[in-house]
N, C-alpha and C positions, 0 to 999 in steps of 0.2 A: 351111620346106618345105611345099608344098601339094599335091604330086603331080600338078599340072595337066599338065606336059609329060613328066615322067620320075620317077625315084625320088629326085631331089635329090642334092646333093653329099654329104649326110651318110650316105647308105646306099649300100653297094656293090651294083651290079647282081648280082654273083656271090653276095652275101650274102642275096639274096631267096630263101629256101629254098622248096621245094615247099609248096604250100598257100596262100601269099600271092598275092593278085591285086590289080591296080590296077583299080578300077572306079568308077562313079558311081551315083547313085540311079536312073538310067534304064536300068540294065543288066538289069532284070527278075529279079534274083537274090534279092529279098526285102529286108527291112529291113537297114540304114537306107536310106530312100528319098531322103535328101539328106545333105549334109555338116553340120557343126556350125553353119553359118550359115543352114541351110534351103535351100541351093542344090542342086537335083537334078541339075545338070550338072557340078558340081564333083567332082573325083576324090579318092579316099581308098584306103587299103589295107584289104583284108578277107581273112579266112580263108575258103577255099572250103568249101562244105558237105560235101565229102568228108573234111574234117579233123576230124570229130566226136570221135574217140577218141584223138587224138594231139596233139602240140605242134608249133609252128613258131616259128622265131626270126628276128628282124631284128637286124642288127648294124651299128652306125655305123662310119664311118671312125675313124681314130685321132685323139683329141683330145690336145693338148699339156697338160703339167702346169700347174696354176695355183698362184699364190702368194697372199700375204696381201692384195695389192691387186686380184687378179683373182678373179672369181666366175663359175663356169659354171652357167647355168641352162638346163634343157631343159623347154619347155612343150609339152604334147601334148594332143590331143583324142582321146577313145576312146569306144567303144560296146560294151557287153556285152549280148548277146542273151538270150532266155529260156533257151537251152541253158546248162547249167552250164559255166563256164569261169573261168579266172583269168588276168588280165594281170599279168605280172611284169616289173619293170625290174631288170636286173642290171648290175653294174659289174665289168669285168675290167681290172685293172692289168697292164701289160705285164711287170711283174716277177713276176707270179703266174700260176699255171695255173688257179686257181679263179675262179669267177664268184660275186660276193657279191650277194645279192638286197637291193636298197635300197628297194623299194616294190612293193606289189601291191594288187590290188582284184579281188574276185569278188562283191561284195555288191550290195545294192539301192541305188538303184532300177535296174532293168534296162530295156532298150529305150529308152534316151535317151542323148544325148551328154553326156559329162562332160569336165572339163578338169582337168589337174594340172600343177604345176610342181615340178621336182626340182632342188635345188641340189647340185652335186657339188664336193667338195674332194678333189683328188688331187695329190700331189707327183710322181707318175709319169705317163707316157703311159698313156692308157686308152681303152677302148671301152665303149659302153653297149649 
């Protein structure tokens, strides 16, 4: 998913909560001024500057359970600005009401793109 034309099949349009905007480095909104490849015309999702003191959620479509032969890996690129904030990845199995945090980052270095890959094992349908 690269957000070039839309929000991709993995993210529901309805699940793009207030605060998230699709933009590129040429939008005049401040850093980042390009995507993780240095392309200032490439699109990415960003929290709007009005969201300084609250949180916003992205939720994927439903993934099917995996078994011993299947592995689900999600790789993503992210940017944490100078403002304090924490990016958290949670897992919600469809048999449970709770969301389990499976990864988070709020640390240094700031103001640069980072990459992470998460491996998910679930015997139930789930959303990230």
